[in-house]
N, C-alpha and C positions, 0 to 999 in steps of 0.2 A: 817761932811757930809752935814748938813742942809744948811750952808751958801754957800757951794761950788757946791752943786748939784742942777741943774736946770732941773726939770722934766716937760715934756709936754706930753699931750695926743694928739691924732691925730684929736681931735674935731669931731670924728665920721664922717670923710670925706669919709671913705671907706665903702663898704657894710658890714653890721653886719655879724659876723660869725656864729650866732646861737649856737646850742648845738651839741656835738659829737653824733655819732650814738649810739643808746642804746646798752649797753653791754649785750649780751644774756647769758653770763656765770653765774655760781652760785657765784657771787662776791658781796662784799660790797664796795661802793665808798665813800671815805672820801673827802668832799669838802664843800666850803662855797659859791661858785659862782653860778650865773645863766648863761644864754646864753651870748655868747660874744657880747659886745657892743662897746668897744673902745680899744685903744692900747696906750702904754706908751713908750717913749724913752727919752734920754738925749739930751738937747740942744747942738748942735755941735757934737753929737756922743759920744761914750765912752763905758764903761763897768759897769754893775751892776748886782746884784743878787736879785731875788724875791723869796718869800717863803710863805707858809701857815703852821701855827702851829696847830697840832692836839694834844690837851692836853690829859692827862691820863684819864680824865672823859669820853672822847670819845673813847679812844683805849682800855681801860681795858676790856670791854665786848668781845673784839676780840683778846685777848691774845692767842697766838698760831697760829693765821692766818699768812699768808705770803703776803707781798706786791709784786705783780708780774709785774705791769705796772703803768704808769702815763700818763694821758692825759693833754696836754697843748695846748693853742691856740697861734699860732705865726702869727702875722699880716704881718710884713716885715721880709724877711729872714735876719738873723744875720750873721756877719762875723764868729762868734764862738758861739756855744751853748753847755752847759754842764749841765746835770741833776745832782742835788745834794740832798742827803737825809741825814739828821742829827739826832742824838739822842737827848735825853733830855738835856737841858741846863738850862736857867733861863726863867722867863716870858718874857724877852726882847731880848733874843739871843739864838740861837741854841747851842747844845753841839757838841760832836765829830762827824766828818764826817763818816757816815756809808757806803755810796755808792756814787760813782761818775762815770758818763757815758756820753761821748760826743755823741751828736746826731745832725743830720742835719734836721732843722725844715723847713717844706714846708710852703711857705708864704700863708697867708690868708686862713688858714685851721687848723683844730684840728690835732694834732700829737700824736699818741700813741707810747710811748717809753716802749718797753718790756725790763725789767731789765735782764741783763746778769746773775746776781745772785740775786734771790729774797731776800728781807729784812724781817726778822722776826718781827712781832708785839708782843711786850712783855707786853704791858699795860702801859708803860711809855710814856711820851711826845715824839712825833716824828715830825720833820720839813721836809717838802717836797718842793723843789723849783728848780730853774735853774739859771745859769749864762748866760748872753748874752753880746756880744761885737758887736757894730753896728756903721755904718757910720752916717754922718750928715743927718738930715731930714728923718730918719728912725724911725719907731715905732714898735719894735718887740714884746713886751710883752702884750698879750691880757688880757683884764679885762671885768668884767660885768658892769651893770648899777648901782650897789650898792643897798642899802646903805652898807658901808663897815662893815664887821665883824672884831673886833680887832685882831682876829687870822688869818684873810684871806688876809691881805694887807701889809705884811712886805717887806721892800726893804733896800738894803745896797749897797754902792759903793766900800766898802773895805773888806767886809766879816766879819767885827768886830763890827762896830756900825750899829745897825738896827733901822729903823724908820718906822712909819706907813705912807702908801701912803695917807691916809686921812689927815695927818698932812701937806701935801702940797696942800690941797684944792681939792684933787681928791678922791672923796668918792666912791671908787670902791673896788672890790675883784679881785684877780688874777684868771684867768682861769686855775686852777690847780686841777686835780682830781686824787686821788690815789686809785687804785683798789687793794683790799686785798681779799684773797681767803682762806677759811677755809675748813675743812673736810666735805664733803657732807654726809648727813644722808639719807639712803635709806628708813628708817621707818617714816620719818617726812617730809611732804610736805605742802606748803602754797599756797593757791589760788593765781593765777596770776591776775593782774600784780603785780610786786614786788615793785612798787613805785607809788606815786600819791600825790595829794594835799588834805588836810583837812582844812576847814575853821575854824577860831578860835571859840571854843565852840561847834563845830560840831563833829560828830563821823563817823567812817567808819568800817564796819564789814568785816573780812577776815576769811575764812574757813580753819581750820587746820586739816589735815588728818593723822591719825596714822595707819601704816600697819605693822603687825607682821609677815608677810609671810617670811619664811626662817630664822627666828631668833631663837636663843636658849633661854630657859627660863632665866629670870632675870629682873633687873630693868634698864630701859633705860632713860637717862636724857639728856636734851639739853636746850639751851636758844634761844628764838627768840629775836633777837636784832632789835629794831625799831629805826633807826637813823632819826634825824630831824634837823631843824634849830633853835630849842629851845635852847637858850644860857644857861638856867638853867639845863635842862636835855637833853643833845644832843643825848643820847642813852637811850631808855627805854628797860629794860630787862624783858621778860616774860618767866619764867621757865616752862618747860614741862617735865612731868614724865609719862612713860608708864611701867606698871607692867605686865610682861608676865609670866603666870603660867600654869602648866600642872598638871594632876592627880586629877582634881576636880571631885567630885561625880556628875554625870549627872542625877542620879535618887535618890535624897535624901529621897523620900517617902518610899523607900524600907527598910530603917533603922528604920521605925516607926512601932511598934506593938500596937494593941488595945486589951484590955481584960476587961471584958468578951466579948464574941461574941454570939449573937449580943450585941452591946453596946448601 
């Protein structure tokens, strides 16, 4: 691939695409990218596939969630566009194809591709990307301003040999964002907003509210998963437990007797 593939960016000649509209659903978004900044195409046109790899360290806290949609930024409309989701393979290539879905990408905009069949998150590695075929002087695949995350810049022209976009001197991440949705919990809510920025060494406080209304007695457990761009700990898990009990003695002093009287 390397010696035969000539990749070029559009040199930021078009208007930056920014970020997609904020998703207001109760979802987690897996991604490495920032706002759209540039776009990539092959010299003379051709076909290639881009992808982001989400390793088990990132997906394990979300085992049981379902991937329902993927957002991608398309700069120039491609002749053909196909969303592809792969299972765990190696550190350098995806595994079996789990889902494939053709889509028509609107030019110079974020495109939300709603999966016809949601893909289960099992806790194993998962690769999310898309195939594009395009004409000469077209730059379909949107990317951010970098720096590249080694999991966020995979590219292949044959679907077998995968390389890093940064290896071609293009230090970017693909604009690929996978939305996964888990079971919502009525008894646990977290203060909005659900996302933000914390400076290195700084802290941010969030209020967590537990509500037992309408629940039967028992132990209720959940995990608050905090995703970040930390390569060492991409997801921080904060366990939450609520014990709901009934039949407590509201007047324990009634069970106490004192002798003699007066004492």
